[in-house]
N, C-alpha and C positions, 0 to 999 in steps of 0.2 A: 145224670141226660149229657149226651155227647151235644156241643153245639155243633149245626148243621156244616163249620166249616170245617167240622175234623172227622166229617162220615166221607170211609169213601163209599163215592156217587158210583154206580155203573159204567163203564166204558165199554166202547168196544173197538176192536181191531180192525185194521185192513190193512191187507198185503199186496203189492204188485213184486213178482216175484221174478227175478232173474236167474241165470248158472253164477257166477261172481257175487251178487251182491242183492239185496230186497230191501226195496222200499215199504216203510211200514207207517203208517196213520193212525190215529184214536179220534174217535168221535163219541160225540155225552149222547145222553138219553133223545136230543132233539137232531141231533146230526151236524154240529159243531165241531170246528177241527183243532184239537186240544192239542197238534203237535203233527208233527214228521219225521221222518228220520234215516238212515240207509245203512243196513247192519248185513256181514261179511255174510254170505251160505254158508255157512261151516256151522262146526256143532256150538263155537264159542260165542258166533253171532246168535245162532237161535234163542242162546241163555242171554245174550242182553237185550235183543230184539225184547221176548217176554218180559225183563224187568224194568224194562224202558216204559212198553204200555203198561203194566201194572203199575208203574210210579204215575200217570194218571189220574188212576180212580180205580175204583175193584172190576177189575177184565175180566166182563160176562161169557164175552162172546168175541170169536175170530172168524174173519174170512178172510181164506188166500186163494188167488189165483193160482192157478197150474197145480194143483195138489197131486195129477198125473206124473207133472215133469219135477220141475225145477223148483215147483214146493213142497215138492214129498215130503221131502228131511224135514221141513218145518213143521209142517202139516201134523206129522209122527208127533213129531216133539212138542207140539201144543197139544195135542187129543192126550199122552202121556201125564201131562203134567194138569189133567183135568178141565182144561178150558175144553167150554165147549167151543165145537170148531166147524165149520163147514167150508168147501170150495167153493168159491164162486166162482161165473162163467165171465169173462173182458165183456167190458163193455162194447157195441154193435161199433163197428167201426165207421158208420156216417158220424153216429156223434162223437166220437171220440177224434174227427175231424173238425168240427165243427165250434166244439167247444178247446182246441187244440191238444196235441197224444203230450203227456208227460208222466211219469213215473208215478208220482206226488199225488197227481188229478186221480189216477188209475188205484192207488192205494185207498185216497180217501174215499172213492166209489164203491169200491169193495168193501167197508167199513160204515157206509150208511146202508148197502142192497144188506149184507147181516144182520146191522142194525133193525131192519124193517121186518129180517126172515125172509132175504128174498134168496138165501144162497141154497145151491143146489142142497140136496137130500140128505141129512145127518150130517157123518163124519166121513173123513176122506176112507 
């Protein structure tokens, strides 16, 4: 029987997308941030982002902002790789101003929203 430390626990990814760079975050089952990173918005960057998120545990699902624009390629890639994924809506502007706008904070928010099932309906 594997020890608890050897078991890959489910994690959720969140991504704030932009034209050139996507910022990703990984959160655990209770919403703790396990890490953040930036990846090029290219096929190689998509592969690197998926590998990085998966290195934190079993990637149960991912929330991606901008699946209709800058995040479309990443969303298609994750879905093709079998990752349960949903587009998430950008946090409202008032809330973003109160906590400070940052790509990392937006990626974490996307992961936490998707972890709780609050992303938009289904796959992109």
